[in-house]
C-alpha positions as CSV (number, residue, x, y, z in Angstrom):
1,W,86.0,68.9,119.7
2,I,88.4,68.2,122.5
3,P,89.3,64.5,123.2
4,N,88.0,63.2,126.5
5,P,90.4,61.7,129.0
6,Q,88.2,58.6,129.2
7,Q,88.3,57.9,125.4
8,T,90.6,55.7,123.5
9,G,91.3,57.4,120.2
10,V,92.4,56.0,116.9
11,L,95.8,57.6,117.4
12,E,96.1,55.9,120.9
13,I,97.5,59.1,122.4
14,E,96.7,59.4,126.0
15,V,94.8,62.6,126.9
16,T,94.8,63.6,130.5
17,Q,92.4,66.0,132.3
18,E,95.4,68.3,132.8
19,M,95.8,68.5,129.0
20,V,92.2,69.3,128.5
21,D,92.3,72.0,131.2
22,T,95.5,73.5,129.8
23,W,94.2,73.5,126.3
24,L,91.0,75.3,127.4
25,A,93.1,77.9,129.2
26,V,95.1,78.4,126.0
27,L,91.8,78.9,124.0
28,D,90.5,81.3,126.6
29,E,93.6,83.4,126.6
30,T,93.8,83.4,122.8
31,G,90.1,84.6,122.7
32,L,90.9,87.5,125.1
33,V,93.9,88.5,122.9
34,L,91.8,88.4,119.7
35,Q,89.0,90.4,121.3
36,G,91.5,93.1,122.4
37,K,90.8,92.4,126.1
38,K,94.4,91.5,126.7
39,L,97.4,93.0,124.9
40,I,100.5,91.5,123.3
41,P,103.6,92.9,124.9
42,F,105.7,95.3,123.0
43,W,109.4,95.6,123.6
44,R,109.6,99.4,123.7
45,G,108.7,101.3,126.8
46,T,108.3,100.0,130.4
47,P,107.7,96.3,130.4
48,G,104.2,95.2,131.4
49,T,102.6,98.7,131.0
50,Q,101.5,98.7,127.4
51,G,101.0,96.3,124.5
52,V,99.6,95.9,121.1
53,N,95.8,95.5,120.7
54,L,95.7,92.6,118.2
55,R,92.0,93.2,117.5
56,R,92.7,96.7,116.4
57,V,95.5,95.5,114.1
58,F,92.8,93.4,112.2
59,T,89.9,95.9,112.4
60,E,92.0,99.1,111.7
61,P,94.5,97.7,109.1
62,R,97.3,99.8,107.8
63,E,100.2,99.0,105.5
64,I,102.5,96.4,107.0
65,D,106.2,97.2,107.1
66,P,108.1,94.7,109.2
67,F,111.0,97.1,109.7
68,L,108.7,99.8,111.0
69,W,107.0,97.3,113.3
70,F,110.3,96.2,114.7
71,Q,111.4,99.8,115.0
72,G,108.1,100.7,116.7
73,T,106.5,103.4,114.7
74,A,104.1,101.0,112.8
75,A,102.9,99.6,116.1
76,A,102.3,103.0,117.8
77,P,98.7,103.3,116.6
78,Y,97.8,100.0,118.2
79,L,99.6,100.5,121.5
80,E,97.5,100.7,124.6
81,K,97.8,100.6,128.4
82,G,96.1,97.5,129.8
83,T,96.5,93.9,130.8
84,I,99.2,92.0,129.1
85,T,98.4,88.5,127.9
86,D,99.4,85.5,130.1
87,F,101.2,84.2,127.1
88,A,104.0,86.6,128.0
89,T,104.5,85.0,131.4
90,P,107.0,82.1,132.1
91,E,104.2,80.5,134.2
92,M,101.9,80.0,131.2
93,W,104.7,78.7,129.0
94,G,105.9,76.4,131.9
95,R,102.3,75.1,132.2
96,I,102.1,74.4,128.5
97,N,105.6,72.8,128.3
98,N,104.9,70.7,131.4
99,T,101.6,69.5,130.2
100,F,102.3,68.8,126.5
101,G,106.1,68.7,126.3
102,R,108.2,71.1,124.3
103,R,107.7,69.2,121.0
104,N,104.2,68.0,121.4
105,F,102.2,71.3,121.9
106,F,101.7,72.1,118.3
107,T,101.0,68.5,117.4
108,M,98.3,68.3,120.1
109,A,97.0,71.7,119.0
110,F,96.6,70.5,115.5
111,W,94.9,67.3,116.7
112,F,92.6,69.1,119.2
113,N,91.4,71.5,116.5
């Protein structure tokens, strides 16, 4: 359920069409990341050329060692060349911040879901 811009909710928080459109873009991008169609950027290597396939992290689990993930060897089995998620771009975060405000995004995400 996503609030409609024409509705007046119990919380009396104004919902604009821009908020609905941005939220749908966030959901679409999240879906692509979870499906492995877009990759999460990884700090090692040439930026924008490879990333972590989050779907494979869940479907091909291994022991999780945060130090090895940070160092890079634990992420190596999940690294792929492909399209990096738009969440890694300043444009996407700018859109989210401009639409929801820096402090309101997670509040709105909780409410919308």
